[in-house]
Structures are given as structure tokens and as C-alpha cells.
C-alpha positions as CSV (number, residue, x, y, z in Angstrom):
1,M,-5.3,-25.1,-90.2
2,N,-4.0,-27.8,-88.0
3,D,-0.2,-28.3,-88.5
4,R,0.4,-30.6,-85.7
5,I,2.3,-33.8,-86.7
6,V,1.5,-37.1,-85.3
7,S,3.7,-40.3,-85.2
8,V,2.0,-43.3,-86.7
9,N,3.3,-46.9,-86.9
10,L,1.8,-47.9,-90.1
11,N,1.9,-51.7,-90.9
12,G,5.2,-51.9,-89.0
13,Q,6.7,-48.8,-90.4
14,D,7.0,-45.5,-88.4
15,I,5.7,-42.4,-90.4
16,K,4.7,-38.8,-89.6
17,V,1.3,-37.5,-90.6
18,Q,-0.6,-34.3,-90.0
19,Q,-3.2,-34.5,-87.3
20,G,-6.8,-35.1,-88.7
21,T,-5.3,-37.3,-91.6
22,T,-7.9,-40.0,-92.3
23,I,-7.1,-43.7,-92.7
24,E,-8.5,-43.4,-96.3
25,E,-5.6,-40.7,-97.1
26,L,-3.0,-43.0,-95.7
27,V,-4.1,-45.8,-98.1
28,K,-3.5,-43.7,-101.1
29,G,-4.2,-46.3,-103.7
30,K,-2.4,-49.1,-101.8
31,R,-3.6,-52.6,-102.0
32,G,-3.8,-55.3,-99.5
33,K,-2.6,-59.1,-99.5
34,K,-3.4,-60.9,-102.8
35,D,-3.7,-57.2,-104.3
36,S,-7.0,-57.0,-102.4
37,L,-9.1,-53.9,-101.7
38,I,-8.4,-52.1,-98.5
39,V,-11.6,-51.3,-96.7
40,G,-10.8,-50.5,-93.1
41,A,-8.0,-50.4,-90.5
42,L,-7.1,-51.6,-86.9
43,V,-6.0,-48.6,-85.0
44,N,-4.5,-49.8,-81.7
45,N,-6.2,-53.1,-82.3
46,E,-9.6,-51.5,-82.6
47,L,-11.5,-51.8,-85.9
48,K,-12.1,-48.3,-87.7
49,E,-13.6,-47.2,-90.8
50,L,-11.4,-45.6,-93.5
51,T,-13.0,-42.2,-92.7
52,F,-11.5,-42.3,-89.1
53,P,-9.1,-39.3,-88.5
54,I,-5.7,-39.8,-86.8
55,T,-5.7,-37.4,-83.9
56,N,-3.0,-39.0,-81.7
57,E,0.0,-41.3,-81.8
58,C,-1.1,-44.8,-82.6
59,S,-0.5,-48.0,-84.4
60,V,-2.2,-48.6,-87.6
61,S,-2.6,-51.8,-89.8
62,F,-4.9,-52.0,-92.9
63,V,-7.8,-54.3,-93.1
64,D,-8.4,-55.7,-96.5
65,M,-10.6,-58.3,-98.3
66,T,-8.4,-61.2,-97.2
67,S,-9.8,-60.9,-93.6
68,E,-13.2,-61.6,-92.2
69,D,-13.5,-58.0,-91.0
70,G,-12.9,-56.7,-94.6
71,I,-15.3,-59.2,-96.2
72,R,-18.0,-58.1,-93.6
73,I,-17.4,-54.4,-94.3
74,Y,-17.6,-54.9,-98.1
75,Q,-20.7,-57.3,-97.9
76,R,-22.6,-54.8,-95.6
77,S,-21.8,-51.9,-97.8
78,L,-23.1,-53.8,-100.7
79,M,-26.3,-54.5,-98.9
80,F,-26.7,-50.8,-98.4
81,I,-26.6,-50.0,-102.1
82,L,-29.0,-53.0,-102.8
83,F,-31.5,-51.6,-100.3
84,K,-31.1,-48.1,-101.8
85,A,-31.5,-49.4,-105.5
86,I,-34.6,-51.2,-104.5
87,N,-35.9,-48.2,-102.7
88,D,-35.4,-46.1,-105.7
89,L,-37.0,-48.5,-108.2
90,Y,-39.8,-50.0,-106.0
91,P,-40.2,-47.5,-103.2
92,D,-43.5,-49.4,-102.0
93,K,-41.6,-52.8,-101.7
94,E,-40.1,-54.0,-98.4
95,V,-36.9,-56.1,-98.9
96,Q,-35.5,-58.2,-96.0
97,I,-32.5,-60.3,-95.4
98,R,-33.2,-64.0,-94.9
99,H,-29.7,-65.9,-94.7
100,S,-26.4,-66.5,-96.2
101,V,-26.2,-68.9,-99.1
102,S,-23.3,-70.2,-101.2
103,R,-21.1,-67.1,-101.9
104,G,-23.6,-64.6,-100.9
105,L,-26.7,-63.5,-99.2
106,F,-30.4,-64.2,-99.9
107,F,-33.0,-61.6,-99.7
108,E,-36.8,-61.5,-100.1
109,V,-39.3,-58.9,-101.0
110,L,-42.3,-59.2,-98.9
111,D,-45.4,-60.7,-100.5
112,Y,-43.5,-60.4,-104.0
113,K,-41.7,-62.8,-106.3
114,V,-38.8,-61.2,-108.0
115,T,-38.3,-61.9,-111.7
116,D,-35.1,-62.0,-113.8
117,S,-35.9,-58.7,-115.5
118,E,-36.3,-57.1,-112.1
119,I,-32.9,-58.4,-111.2
120,E,-31.6,-56.6,-114.3
121,K,-33.1,-53.5,-113.3
122,I,-31.8,-53.6,-109.7
123,D,-28.3,-54.5,-110.9
124,K,-28.4,-51.7,-113.4
125,R,-29.1,-49.2,-110.6
126,M,-26.6,-50.5,-108.3
127,R,-24.0,-50.2,-110.8
128,E,-25.1,-46.6,-111.4
129,L,-24.7,-45.8,-107.9
130,V,-21.2,-47.4,-107.9
131,K,-20.2,-45.4,-110.8
132,E,-21.4,-42.2,-109.3
133,D,-19.2,-43.0,-106.2
134,K,-21.6,-41.5,-103.7
135,K,-20.5,-40.7,-100.1
136,F,-21.9,-42.8,-97.3
137,I,-22.7,-40.1,-94.8
138,K,-22.5,-41.4,-91.1
139,V,-25.2,-39.8,-88.8
140,I,-25.1,-40.4,-85.0
141,V,-28.5,-39.6,-83.4
142,P,-29.8,-40.0,-79.7
143,M,-31.6,-43.2,-78.9
144,E,-35.1,-41.4,-78.7
145,E,-34.6,-39.7,-82.0
146,A,-33.7,-42.8,-83.7
147,K,-36.8,-44.6,-82.4
148,D,-38.8,-41.7,-83.9
149,I,-37.1,-42.1,-87.2
150,F,-37.8,-45.9,-87.3
151,L,-41.4,-45.3,-86.1
152,K,-42.0,-43.0,-89.1
153,Q,-40.4,-45.7,-91.4
154,G,-42.8,-48.3,-89.9
155,R,-39.8,-50.3,-88.6
156,E,-40.9,-51.7,-85.4
157,D,-38.2,-54.5,-85.8
158,R,-35.5,-51.8,-85.5
159,I,-37.1,-50.2,-82.4
160,R,-37.1,-53.8,-80.8
161,A,-33.6,-54.5,-81.8
162,I,-32.0,-51.4,-80.3
163,E,-34.3,-51.0,-77.3
164,H,-32.0,-53.0,-74.8
165,R,-28.8,-51.9,-76.1
166,E,-26.5,-50.2,-73.4
167,K,-25.5,-47.3,-75.8
168,D,-27.7,-44.1,-75.7
169,Y,-27.1,-43.4,-79.3
170,V,-27.7,-45.0,-82.8
171,T,-25.4,-44.8,-85.9
172,L,-27.2,-44.5,-89.2
173,Y,-25.9,-44.2,-92.7
174,K,-27.2,-41.9,-95.3
175,L,-27.0,-42.3,-99.1
176,D,-28.6,-39.3,-101.0
177,D,-32.0,-39.3,-99.3
178,Y,-32.0,-42.8,-98.2
179,M,-31.2,-43.6,-94.6
180,D,-30.5,-47.0,-93.1
181,Y,-29.2,-48.7,-89.9
182,F,-26.5,-51.4,-89.9
183,Y,-24.7,-53.5,-87.4
184,G,-21.1,-52.6,-88.3
185,Y,-19.0,-50.3,-90.2
186,M,-19.0,-49.3,-94.0
187,V,-16.7,-48.4,-96.8
188,P,-16.6,-44.5,-97.3
189,S,-18.4,-44.5,-100.7
190,S,-20.3,-46.7,-103.2
191,G,-17.3,-46.4,-105.7
192,Y,-15.4,-49.1,-103.7
193,L,-18.1,-51.7,-104.5
194,T,-17.2,-52.9,-108.1
195,L,-17.4,-56.5,-107.5
196,F,-20.8,-58.0,-107.0
197,R,-23.5,-60.1,-108.8
198,L,-27.2,-60.5,-108.6
199,E,-29.3,-63.5,-109.3
200,A,-33.0,-64.4,-109.0
201,H,-33.6,-67.5,-106.9
202,N,-36.8,-69.0,-105.2
203,G,-38.5,-65.7,-105.8
204,G,-36.0,-63.7,-104.1
205,I,-32.6,-62.2,-104.7
206,V,-29.1,-63.7,-104.2
207,L,-26.4,-61.0,-103.7
208,M,-23.0,-62.7,-104.6
209,S,-19.8,-61.0,-103.1
210,P,-16.1,-62.0,-102.9
211,K,-14.7,-64.4,-100.4
212,K,-11.4,-63.9,-98.5
213,E,-9.7,-66.8,-100.1
214,N,-9.8,-65.1,-103.5
215,P,-11.1,-61.6,-102.9
216,N,-10.6,-60.3,-106.5
217,V,-13.2,-62.8,-108.2
218,L,-16.7,-64.0,-107.8
219,A,-16.7,-67.7,-107.2
220,D,-19.0,-69.4,-109.9
221,V,-20.7,-71.9,-107.6
222,P,-24.4,-73.2,-107.6
223,V,-26.8,-72.3,-104.8
224,P,-26.7,-75.5,-102.4
225,E,-30.4,-76.5,-102.8
226,K,-30.5,-78.8,-99.8
227,L,-29.0,-76.3,-97.4
228,F,-31.4,-73.7,-98.8
229,G,-34.1,-75.9,-97.8
230,I,-32.8,-76.0,-94.3
231,F,-33.0,-72.4,-94.1
232,S,-36.5,-72.4,-95.3
233,E,-37.4,-75.1,-92.7
234,Y,-35.8,-73.0,-90.0
235,S,-37.9,-69.9,-91.1
236,D,-41.0,-72.0,-90.8
237,W,-39.9,-72.9,-87.2
238,L,-39.5,-69.2,-86.5
239,N,-42.9,-68.6,-87.6
240,I,-44.1,-71.4,-85.3
241,L,-42.3,-69.9,-82.4
242,G,-43.2,-66.4,-83.3
243,V,-39.5,-65.2,-82.9
244,E,-38.2,-63.7,-86.2
245,D,-35.9,-61.3,-84.6
246,V,-33.8,-60.4,-81.5
247,G,-36.4,-57.9,-80.3
248,K,-39.1,-60.6,-80.2
249,L,-36.7,-63.1,-78.3
250,N,-36.1,-60.3,-75.8
251,D,-39.9,-59.8,-75.5
252,V,-40.3,-63.4,-74.7
253,V,-37.5,-63.1,-72.1
254,K,-39.1,-60.0,-70.5
255,S,-42.5,-61.6,-70.2
256,G,-41.2,-64.7,-68.6
257,R,-42.1,-67.0,-71.4
258,I,-38.6,-68.3,-72.2
259,G,-39.5,-71.6,-70.5
260,E,-42.2,-72.3,-73.0
261,L,-40.1,-71.2,-75.9
262,V,-37.3,-73.7,-74.8
263,L,-39.8,-76.4,-74.6
264,V,-41.1,-75.8,-78.1
265,A,-37.7,-75.3,-79.7
266,E,-36.4,-78.5,-78.1
267,A,-39.5,-80.4,-79.3
268,L,-38.8,-79.3,-82.9
269,H,-35.3,-80.8,-82.6
270,E,-36.6,-83.9,-81.1
271,K,-39.3,-84.2,-83.8
272,K,-36.6,-83.8,-86.5
273,I,-34.1,-86.4,-85.0
274,A,-37.0,-88.8,-84.8
275,S,-38.0,-88.2,-88.3
276,I,-34.4,-88.9,-89.4
277,A,-34.4,-92.2,-87.4
278,D,-37.5,-93.1,-89.0
279,M,-35.8,-92.5,-92.5
280,I,-33.0,-94.7,-91.5
281,K,-35.5,-97.5,-90.1
282,N,-37.4,-97.4,-93.4
283,S,-34.2,-97.8,-95.4
284,Q,-33.4,-101.1,-93.8
285,P,-31.8,-103.5,-94.4
286,E,-29.6,-101.7,-97.1
287,K,-28.5,-98.6,-95.1
288,K,-26.0,-100.2,-92.6
289,V,-23.4,-97.2,-92.5
290,I,-24.7,-93.9,-90.9
291,L,-22.3,-91.1,-91.7
292,I,-22.4,-87.8,-89.8
293,A,-20.5,-84.6,-90.7
294,G,-20.7,-80.9,-89.9
295,P,-18.4,-77.8,-89.1
296,S,-17.0,-77.1,-85.7
297,S,-19.4,-76.6,-82.7
298,S,-22.3,-77.8,-84.5
299,G,-23.2,-80.3,-81.7
300,K,-22.4,-83.5,-83.7
301,T,-21.5,-85.4,-80.6
302,T,-25.0,-84.7,-78.9
303,F,-26.8,-85.3,-82.2
304,A,-25.2,-88.6,-82.7
305,Q,-26.2,-89.7,-79.3
306,R,-29.7,-88.4,-79.4
307,L,-30.1,-90.1,-82.8
308,S,-28.8,-93.5,-81.3
309,V,-31.6,-93.1,-78.8
310,Q,-34.3,-92.6,-81.5
311,L,-32.9,-95.5,-83.5
312,R,-33.1,-97.7,-80.6
313,V,-36.6,-96.6,-80.2
314,N,-37.1,-97.9,-83.8
315,G,-35.6,-101.3,-82.8
316,L,-32.2,-100.6,-84.3
317,I,-29.0,-101.0,-82.4
318,P,-26.2,-98.4,-83.3
319,M,-22.6,-99.3,-83.1
320,T,-20.0,-96.4,-83.2
321,I,-16.7,-96.5,-85.1
322,S,-14.3,-93.6,-84.7
323,V,-12.5,-92.6,-87.8
324,D,-9.7,-91.3,-85.6
325,D,-8.8,-94.9,-84.8
326,Y,-8.0,-95.4,-88.5
327,F,-5.4,-92.8,-88.5
328,V,-2.1,-93.5,-90.2
329,D,1.2,-93.5,-88.0
330,K,2.5,-90.1,-87.5
331,T,5.4,-90.7,-89.8
332,R,3.0,-91.1,-92.6
333,T,1.0,-88.0,-91.9
334,P,0.9,-85.9,-95.0
335,L,2.2,-82.4,-95.0
336,D,0.7,-79.1,-96.0
337,E,1.8,-76.4,-98.2
338,E,4.2,-75.0,-95.6
339,G,5.6,-78.6,-94.9
340,K,4.0,-79.0,-91.6
341,P,1.8,-82.1,-90.7
342,D,-1.7,-81.6,-92.1
343,Y,-3.8,-83.5,-89.5
344,E,-7.0,-82.5,-91.3
345,A,-6.2,-84.0,-94.6
346,L,-8.3,-86.9,-95.6
347,E,-5.0,-88.9,-96.1
348,T,-4.5,-89.0,-92.4
349,V,-7.0,-91.8,-92.5
350,D,-5.9,-95.4,-93.8
351,L,-8.5,-95.4,-96.4
352,E,-7.8,-98.8,-97.6
353,L,-8.1,-100.6,-94.2
354,F,-11.2,-98.3,-93.3
355,N,-13.1,-99.4,-96.4
356,K,-12.1,-103.0,-96.0
357,D,-13.3,-103.2,-92.4
358,L,-16.8,-101.4,-93.4
359,N,-17.4,-103.9,-96.2
360,T,-16.5,-106.9,-94.0
361,L,-19.1,-105.7,-91.4
362,I,-21.6,-105.0,-93.9
363,E,-21.3,-108.5,-95.4
364,G,-21.7,-109.9,-91.9
365,G,-18.0,-110.7,-91.0
366,E,-16.1,-110.0,-87.7
367,V,-13.7,-107.1,-87.6
368,E,-11.1,-106.2,-84.8
369,L,-11.2,-102.4,-84.5
370,P,-7.9,-100.6,-84.3
371,K,-6.9,-98.1,-81.7
372,F,-5.0,-95.0,-82.4
373,N,-2.5,-94.0,-79.6
374,F,-2.3,-90.2,-79.6
375,I,0.7,-90.2,-77.2
376,T,2.9,-92.4,-79.3
377,G,1.3,-91.4,-82.7
378,M,0.9,-95.1,-83.7
379,R,-2.1,-97.3,-84.4
380,E,-2.4,-100.4,-82.2
381,R,-4.4,-103.5,-81.8
382,S,-7.3,-103.0,-79.5
383,G,-8.7,-106.6,-79.0
384,K,-12.2,-105.2,-79.5
385,K,-14.0,-107.2,-82.1
386,I,-17.3,-106.5,-83.4
387,R,-20.0,-108.0,-85.8
388,L,-23.0,-106.5,-87.3
389,K,-26.1,-108.6,-86.5
390,E,-29.9,-108.1,-87.7
391,G,-30.9,-104.7,-86.7
392,H,-27.4,-103.4,-86.1
393,V,-26.2,-100.2,-87.9
394,L,-22.8,-98.4,-87.8
395,L,-22.6,-94.8,-86.6
396,I,-19.7,-92.9,-88.0
397,E,-19.1,-89.2,-87.1
398,G,-16.2,-87.0,-88.5
399,I,-15.1,-84.1,-90.7
400,H,-14.7,-86.3,-93.6
401,A,-17.8,-88.4,-93.3
402,L,-19.4,-86.9,-96.3
403,N,-16.5,-86.9,-98.6
404,P,-17.2,-89.6,-101.1
405,R,-13.4,-90.7,-101.0
406,L,-13.7,-91.6,-97.3
407,T,-16.1,-94.5,-98.1
408,S,-15.3,-94.9,-101.8
409,E,-15.5,-98.7,-101.6
410,V,-18.6,-98.8,-99.9
411,K,-21.7,-99.1,-102.0
412,A,-24.1,-96.0,-102.1
413,E,-27.1,-98.0,-101.2
414,N,-25.4,-99.1,-97.9
415,K,-24.8,-95.5,-96.8
416,F,-27.1,-93.0,-95.2
417,K,-25.4,-89.4,-94.9
418,I,-26.3,-86.7,-92.5
419,Y,-25.0,-83.0,-92.5
420,I,-25.4,-81.0,-89.4
421,S,-24.8,-77.4,-88.7
422,A,-25.9,-74.5,-86.4
423,I,-27.9,-72.6,-88.9
424,T,-29.8,-69.5,-87.8
425,S,-32.3,-67.4,-89.8
426,M,-33.3,-65.2,-86.8
427,R,-32.2,-61.8,-87.6
428,I,-31.3,-58.5,-85.6
429,D,-33.8,-56.8,-87.7
430,M,-35.1,-57.0,-91.3
431,H,-31.7,-55.6,-92.8
432,N,-29.2,-57.1,-90.4
433,R,-28.7,-61.0,-90.0
434,I,-27.2,-63.1,-87.5
435,P,-24.1,-65.0,-89.0
436,T,-24.1,-68.7,-88.5
437,T,-20.3,-68.6,-87.8
438,D,-20.8,-66.2,-84.9
439,L,-23.1,-68.5,-83.1
440,R,-20.5,-71.5,-83.6
441,L,-17.7,-69.3,-82.6
442,L,-19.6,-68.2,-79.3
443,R,-20.5,-71.9,-78.6
444,R,-16.8,-72.9,-79.0
445,I,-15.5,-70.1,-76.8
446,V,-17.9,-71.1,-73.9
447,R,-17.2,-75.0,-74.5
448,D,-13.4,-74.6,-74.8
449,H,-13.1,-72.7,-71.7
450,Q,-15.1,-75.1,-69.6
451,Y,-14.0,-78.3,-71.1
452,R,-10.6,-77.8,-72.6
453,G,-9.0,-75.1,-70.5
454,T,-8.6,-73.1,-73.6
455,S,-8.9,-69.3,-73.3
456,A,-11.0,-67.0,-75.3
457,P,-8.1,-65.4,-77.1
458,R,-6.6,-68.8,-78.0
459,T,-10.1,-69.8,-79.5
460,I,-10.4,-66.7,-81.4
461,D,-6.8,-67.2,-82.8
462,M,-7.6,-70.8,-83.9
463,W,-10.9,-69.9,-85.5
464,P,-9.6,-68.8,-89.0
465,S,-7.7,-72.2,-89.2
466,V,-10.8,-74.0,-88.2
467,R,-12.9,-72.1,-90.9
468,K,-10.2,-72.8,-93.4
469,G,-10.4,-76.6,-92.8
470,E,-14.3,-76.4,-92.9
471,E,-14.1,-74.7,-96.4
472,R,-11.6,-77.5,-97.6
473,N,-13.1,-80.5,-96.0
474,I,-16.8,-80.2,-95.0
475,F,-18.7,-77.4,-96.9
476,P,-17.8,-78.7,-100.4
477,F,-19.6,-82.0,-99.6
478,Q,-22.5,-80.8,-97.6
479,E,-25.0,-81.4,-100.7
480,E,-23.9,-85.0,-100.7
481,A,-26.0,-85.5,-97.5
482,D,-29.5,-87.5,-97.7
483,V,-30.7,-85.2,-94.9
484,M,-29.6,-82.0,-93.2
485,F,-30.2,-81.2,-89.4
486,N,-30.1,-77.7,-88.0
487,S,-28.7,-77.7,-84.5
488,S,-29.3,-74.1,-83.7
489,L,-31.8,-73.3,-81.0
490,I,-33.7,-70.0,-81.2
491,Y,-33.2,-69.2,-77.5
492,E,-29.5,-70.2,-76.9
493,L,-27.8,-66.7,-77.3
494,A,-29.7,-65.5,-74.4
495,M,-28.1,-68.2,-72.4
496,I,-24.7,-68.2,-74.0
497,K,-24.4,-64.4,-73.4
498,P,-23.7,-64.5,-69.7
499,L,-21.2,-67.1,-70.1
500,A,-19.4,-65.6,-72.9
501,M,-19.4,-62.0,-72.0
502,P,-17.0,-62.3,-69.0
503,L,-14.5,-64.3,-71.1
504,L,-14.6,-61.7,-74.0
505,K,-14.4,-58.8,-71.6
506,E,-11.1,-60.2,-70.3
507,I,-9.5,-59.4,-73.7
508,T,-7.9,-56.1,-73.4
509,Q,-7.0,-53.4,-76.2
510,D,-3.4,-54.3,-76.1
511,M,-4.2,-57.8,-77.2
512,P,-4.5,-58.8,-80.8
513,Q,-7.8,-60.4,-80.4
514,Y,-9.5,-57.2,-79.1
515,A,-11.2,-56.1,-82.2
516,E,-13.0,-59.5,-82.6
517,A,-13.9,-59.5,-78.8
518,R,-15.4,-56.1,-79.1
519,R,-17.3,-57.1,-82.1
520,L,-18.8,-60.2,-80.4
521,I,-19.5,-58.1,-77.3
522,E,-21.4,-55.5,-79.4
523,F,-23.3,-58.4,-81.1
524,L,-24.3,-59.9,-77.7
525,G,-25.4,-56.6,-76.6
526,Y,-28.6,-57.0,-78.5
527,F,-29.7,-59.8,-76.3
528,L,-31.2,-60.0,-72.9
529,T,-29.9,-62.8,-70.8
530,A,-31.9,-65.8,-69.7
531,P,-31.2,-68.4,-67.1
532,S,-29.7,-71.7,-68.3
533,D,-31.4,-74.1,-65.7
534,M,-34.3,-74.6,-67.9
535,V,-32.3,-76.0,-70.7
536,P,-33.1,-79.8,-70.8
537,F,-30.1,-82.1,-69.9
538,N,-30.2,-83.7,-73.3
539,S,-30.1,-80.7,-75.3
540,I,-27.5,-79.9,-77.8
541,L,-26.8,-76.7,-76.0
542,R,-25.6,-78.7,-73.0
543,E,-22.7,-79.8,-75.1
544,F,-21.4,-76.3,-74.9
545,I,-22.7,-74.8,-71.5
546,G,-22.3,-78.0,-69.5
547,G,-24.6,-80.3,-67.7
548,S,-25.3,-82.7,-70.3
549,V,-26.5,-86.3,-69.7
550,F,-24.3,-87.5,-72.6
551,E,-20.6,-88.0,-72.3
552,H,-18.5,-85.6,-74.4
């Protein structure tokens, strides 16, 4: 028996533990923030599972369900028992993850439509597994042995996914006789996974799980049908391109066909933008105000400029109005719950003046646009006067553009609303998806380093605040859109990788952003790199990697 005692700084408090004590033993029934479940830990700033044993002096802080890491661990573990339950009930069926949706994930069973009665059976089996509190056994196998396992399972997608990783081993998880591969850590056992809900939707399965904002309940929100449609459209694009997963993208890079893939992906973008411009043209003369909104790093600026080009092709003349110029003076900026200025609140905009000017322009009147001075924090007169003539349309882009309150005095028939986001349905393999938020974060890390002088650690630090603002100001209104545009490009991570990797590798283990940097490095490790010189200069990707023909 090992009686060696190790010093541990646990959540800021120094304690002594026996060497070999696991993180799970340190938890001992404790709860995290908001009384949430603890599912992992940061050990010297490195993410670890609860089964990790303490062997040396270290600093430990618990990871609970109020964090992105905690939610990822919980959701990933839920997926494991979902796959296990389906394998138990329908061993001849193959389930695959498709994309995120609302408060969960959407799965399809190949060549099969799932019914409500089958959802009940799967739900029952999952809850049986939870009640039995079965251990998740981690199995580390050499790369070649893993390939043999996947080959016997008929999982060529998995072999493609791991083929170019630098590690010479693969981590698998086992539950009874069922073994699976996942990108990331798990909870120790099925008994942790008490909170979930299954629904049948569109012939597939929606697995609902908690969100970090309120980790002890499941939000009762409808599936966003319009956004769901965009995911389906992107899946069709993947079929056109023949690149459903990372392995197939790597095959394209290896074979030297990346240039062809770039051209087709960009053509799909251009076709969609032209289609939106046609919709606007066909809605004339009623639709005078074009509203564009989307989360951070969606490529809104480039999209708006490319849409302007297509509108001109259709004989329309777009005129841009900046919502920022309608900010109230800084002395009137609303405060958040902590008493600090809330610059993302809708009330930072002078809604009365904004609506008055829009209606004046729609009715053919002249307006002098204001100009907000960000140095003085005051709104000023610009001297710039505009009037909408025949064929003119207003283009307005901003985080609040789809919020009905922003243009509450403008008639619905005068507005055309567009939602844009970088939505990816490409997967690592059939059981591991690529989160949309990871793509946007990597875009932002590269862009902010190049154009804003912001380091990767600073961008990572700001990201939770950015995401919080999106949850409040953008996502609740996405279904208000008349049309949605997916700005992601199937090839882009192969070109973002060589730009993002050096920035992430500068983050050392003594820095608080280390765990997130390591996670992103591991993720990018699945991709082969490709040169960016073949990216068109009007591409949305150029907004982030540089070289765009448009001003940003």
C-alpha cells in the first residue's frame, strides 16, 4: 500500500492526500457552481478526467457543468450511452451524429426513420444504463491495433480520421461489450448522466442535454426549423463535394485536388448569395431595409459586401447604414447586473431616432446620418445626407439586426432579414462532430492576431463573454430571418490550421488558457494543412486569414 502523502492546492485551499487518490475521490459529493455536477478537473491547468490519480504535488480545480469543458464531457458521455442503447436494441442499425440543434444534438439512423415508439425504447434503455451506474473503461491501444478494431467494425471513417494524427496510440472507451472512440474525455460511469431527454424529429433523434447557463434543468425550447434546414442544406453540399468527414478532406489534400474543392465550395457560396439577391430583387419595391445579423466570426462584413455586388448585378443600389452611429451618448449607456456599462444591450441604440430615420427614408424623405465619436463617446452630426431613390435599398448589419425591437416602427413588409453563421456538418467521423463554435473561435483567433493585435490567450479569454452576448442578443432571434446563409467553407480548417497552430502553441502550461489551447491543438491535429494561396480574394475566409479585396 502506498502511504506517501502529496500536497494539493484544491480550488485555492492547501490539503494533503494519499498518493494515487483520484479526482473523483476528492469530489466526494461536492457540487460545483449553481449546485451543478462536477465532471472533470483542471490539474496544473490541464484538463483531466475524474478518474485521474494524483501522483505529485499539483494544483487542482474542479470542472463543473457551468463551464464549456464540463458541458462537453457530459454531452459526450450521453452520446456514449445513446450509441450503446441503440446497439443493444438494434444491433443491425448504424447511427451517426449530424449536427447540433437547439439544446442538443441531432442523430440519424442510416436508411431508417425513427418513430416515437422507438424513441421510448431507446430512452428506457438509456435510463436503465444510468441506473446500473456502469463504469466507462478507458482502453489505450496502439495505432495499428486500433485500425484493426475499426476495420472489423466496418468503420473506415474512423481509420481515415486517425490516420494522420501525430499520436501513435488511440484512446477507446468500453461499456460492457460495447467499445467506441470519442474525441475528448468522459465521466467515470453512466450513473452521472441522469439529466437528458430524447425526441423524434425529422426521422432522426434529438438528444437534449443541459446548458451551462442553467445546468440543472433541460430548457423547453422548440427545434429551430429554419436553422435545421440550413444544416440539411449543408449536408447536401457535403454530398456534392464528397467530403463528409475529416478523413475525406485529408484525402483531397493528399491527392492534390484541394484547388478543385475550393472552387466548388466557393461556387456554392456565390450561388447562394446570388439566390438571396434574387429574392430581394423579386420583393421590390416593398423590401427597402435589408437586415443582416449573425454571431461573431460569421463573416458578416464580407457577406454584406458580396451581397451588395449581387444586388448591383440585379439593378439595385445598396446603401449602408451603421447601427453603431445611432449609439446613445456614453452617459446614457445601460448598465449590466454588475453595474458596468453594457455595450451590447439593445438600449445602447437610440431606437426612436433610428426608426424615425428609417421610415423617413422608406417614404422617400432625406435624412442626415449621425456619426458616433468613439473617442468622446458622443453622437455627432456627420453632414452626410442620403435619400432613397428608385432601385435603392438600405443594408444594415449588426448583432441586433434581427431583434424585432430594433426596427419596431418599420412595417414588416419593408424588411428583409438575413441570418448568417458558420455552420458545419462535416464530422471527424460518424460519432464525433465538429462544433460550429470551434470553427468560429479559430477564425477569430487568426483574425484578431492579424488585424487587431490581440493575442490568442486574450481572444480565448474574451470568448465566453462573446458567447454569452450571442445567447442573449442573436440566437433567440435567428428564426426571425427570411433566409439563412451558411458561411462555413468545407476546406477552411486545412488552411486555418497553419495560421492558428503557432499562436496556440505559444500558450504554455502555466497560463490559464492552456487547457483550451491544448483542446484546439488536438482538434486541429486531425487535419492535414493546405496552402491558402488558392483561396479567392473575395472569399469569406479572406476576412480572417487576410488578403481580401474588400475593406474590413
